[in-house]
C-alpha positions in Angstrom: -8.9 35.4 9.0 -7.1 37.9 11.4 -4.0 37.3 9.9 -2.5 37.6 6.5 -0.8 34.3 5.4 2.7 34.0 4.5 3.6 34.0 0.8 5.5 31.0 -0.3 5.2 29.1 3.1 4.0 25.7 3.3 2.4 24.7 6.5 2.7 20.7 7.1 0.1 19.3 9.4 1.4 16.0 10.8 -1.1 14.0 12.9 -0.1 11.9 15.5 -1.8 8.8 17.7 0.2 6.3 19.1 3.1 6.5 16.2 6.0 7.0 18.6 8.2 4.2 16.5 7.4 6.2 13.4 8.3 9.7 14.6 11.9 9.7 13.3 11.4 8.4 9.9 8.3 10.9 9.3 9.9 13.9 10.6 13.3 13.1 8.7 11.3 13.0 5.3 9.8 16.5 6.1 12.9 18.4 7.5 14.7 17.1 4.4 12.5 18.4 1.9 13.9 20.3 -1.3 11.6 22.9 -0.8 12.9 24.7 2.5 10.2 27.4 3.1 8.1 25.0 5.4 6.5 25.1 8.8 5.7 21.6 10.5 2.8 21.5 12.9 2.4 18.4 14.7 -0.7 17.7 16.6 -0.9 15.0 19.0 -4.1 13.2 19.8 -3.4 12.3 23.2 -1.4 9.6 22.6 -0.8 7.0 25.2 2.5 5.4 23.9 5.9 7.3 23.9 4.9 9.5 20.8 5.1 12.6 22.7 8.6 11.9 24.1 9.9 11.0 20.6 8.6 14.1 19.3 10.2 16.2 21.8 13.7 14.3 21.6 13.5 15.0 17.8 12.5 18.5 18.0 15.7 19.3 20.1 18.0 17.3 17.8 16.6 19.4 14.8 17.2 22.9 16.7 20.4 23.5 14.3 18.3 22.6 11.0 15.2 24.5 11.3 13.8 27.5 12.8 12.3 26.6 16.2 9.3 29.1 15.2 9.0 26.4 12.1 8.5 23.3 14.2 5.6 23.4 16.4 4.2 20.9 18.5 0.7 20.8 20.2 -0.4 18.2 22.8 -4.3 17.9 22.9 -5.7 17.7 26.4 -8.0 15.0 25.5 -8.4 12.3 22.2 -10.5 14.3 19.9 -10.4 12.1 16.7 -9.2 12.7 13.1 -11.3 15.8 12.1 -10.3 17.6 15.4 -6.7 16.9 15.3 -6.3 17.6 11.7 -8.6 21.0 11.9 -6.6 22.1 15.2 -3.5 21.9 12.6 -5.2 23.9 10.0 -6.4 26.7 12.2 -2.6 27.0 13.3 -1.1 27.1 9.9 0.3 30.6 8.6 1.5 29.2 5.1 0.2 30.3 1.8 0.0 26.5 1.2 -1.2 23.6 3.6 -0.1 19.8 3.5 -1.6 17.0 5.2 0.7 14.3 6.3 0.3 11.1 9.1 2.9 10.5 11.4 3.4 6.7 10.1 4.1 7.9 6.7 6.7 9.3 4.7 7.1 11.8 2.0 9.3 11.9 -1.1 11.9 14.6 -0.8 10.8 16.4 -3.7 6.7 16.2 -2.6 6.6 19.8 -1.5 8.5 21.3 -4.1 6.6 19.6 -7.1 3.3 20.4 -5.5 4.1 24.0 -4.8 5.3 24.5 -8.5 2.5 22.9 -9.8 0.2 25.2 -7.8 2.1 28.2 -8.9 2.0 27.3 -12.6 -1.8 26.7 -12.2 -3.5 29.6 -10.4 -7.0 28.1 -11.2 -6.2 24.9 -9.3 -7.1 25.1 -5.5 -5.7 21.7 -4.3 -3.4 18.8 -5.7 -2.8 15.4 -4.8 -0.5 12.9 -6.3 0.1 9.1 -6.8 1.2 7.2 -3.9 3.0 3.7 -3.0 2.1 1.6 -0.1 4.5 -0.5 2.0 4.1 -3.0 4.6 5.9 -2.3 8.0 9.9 -3.0 7.7 9.6 -3.4 3.7 9.9 -0.2 2.3 12.0 -1.4 -0.4 9.3 -3.5 -1.5 6.6 -0.8 -1.9 3.9 -0.9 -4.4 2.2 1.9 -6.1 -1.6 2.1 -5.6 -3.0 4.5 -8.3 -5.7 2.0 -9.4 -8.4 4.0 -7.6 -7.1 7.8 -8.4 -8.1 9.8 -11.3 -6.4 12.7 -13.1 -7.7 16.0 -14.4 -10.0 18.3 -13.0 -13.1 17.0 -14.9 -12.6 13.6 -14.3 -12.1 14.2 -10.6 -15.2 16.6 -10.3 -17.2 13.7 -12.1 -16.3 11.2 -9.9 -17.0 12.9 -6.6 -20.4 14.2 -8.3 -21.1 10.3 -8.5 -20.2 9.7 -5.0 -16.9 8.1 -5.8 -13.4 8.9 -4.4 -10.2 9.5 -6.5 -8.0 11.7 -4.4 -5.6 10.5 -1.6 -6.0 13.2 1.3 -2.9 12.6 2.7 -1.1 13.5 -0.6 -3.0 16.8 -0.8 -1.5 20.1 -1.0 -3.9 23.0 -0.9 -4.1 26.9 -0.7 -4.7 28.1 2.6 -7.3 30.7 1.4 -9.5 27.7 0.5 -9.3 26.5 4.1 -10.0 29.9 5.4 -13.2 30.1 3.0 -14.5 26.5 3.4 -13.0 25.2 6.9 -11.6 21.9 7.7 -12.5 18.0 8.3 -16.2 17.7 9.7 -16.9 15.6 12.8 -20.1 14.4 11.5 -19.0 11.9 9.0 -16.6 9.6 10.9 -14.6 7.5 8.6 -15.4 9.4 5.7 -13.7 12.9 6.7 -11.4 13.0 3.8 -13.9 12.2 1.3 -16.2 14.9 2.6 -13.6 17.2 2.9 -12.8 16.8 -0.9 -16.4 16.8 -1.9 -17.0 20.1 -0.1 -14.4 21.8 -1.6 -15.2 20.6 -5.3 -19.0 21.6 -4.6 -18.0 25.0 -4.0 -16.0 25.4 -6.9 -12.4 24.7 -5.8 -10.7 22.9 -9.0 -8.7 19.7 -7.7 -6.2 17.7 -9.7 -3.7 15.0 -8.9 0.1 14.7 -10.2 0.8 11.3 -11.8 4.0 11.0 -9.7 4.3 9.0 -6.6 5.2 11.6 -4.0 3.9 9.9 -0.6 4.4 6.4 0.8 1.5 4.7 3.3 3.0 2.5 5.9 0.7 -0.5 6.2 0.7 -1.7 9.8 -1.7 -3.2 12.4 -2.5 0.1 14.4 -3.3 2.4 11.5 -6.5 4.3 11.4 -7.5 3.1 8.0 
């Protein structure tokens, strides 16, 4: 790396493709995190709806709540897909820690704080996810926890991926920026399984990954979501 990562700073990478109607809820959940030392990096993957307009308007409305240098918006010149969008955000990140977030989802107010505290208390852990809940469009109050496929404990998680399984929700992850600097971001060679390959590669290279058994992230189910 050509720069030193900023101690304690969390870089939240928010990916957006035709999510204009969800911009306000998503960014509100991130701007109002209890952990305040964050930068929010929004990468728009050449949306064809009003996403760009919505993001720009929200950024203006937050001018008095967050340092403009901590709220970064990048419009990609062409659609590059999931891996290119996410990894662009990773390369722009300056934080000691990096979080992943989709524009159509919502984070619990204490998500970042609890995950940062976990990594600070467990220096041997390189990345941590959490439990999550999903909800159908317009029915947030009826959200349901979806922990049936997740695993907890470094050994359990390592063994699951060694057998070709999947047990960490990438949208819930917070990981050390130094890990990305060494191992890179999402691959564009496994379309549709970028998150699985990403976690497998980290674990295969000795990164210890765990999950917090607390719901800190909310997935929105709707007709236009990627997966």
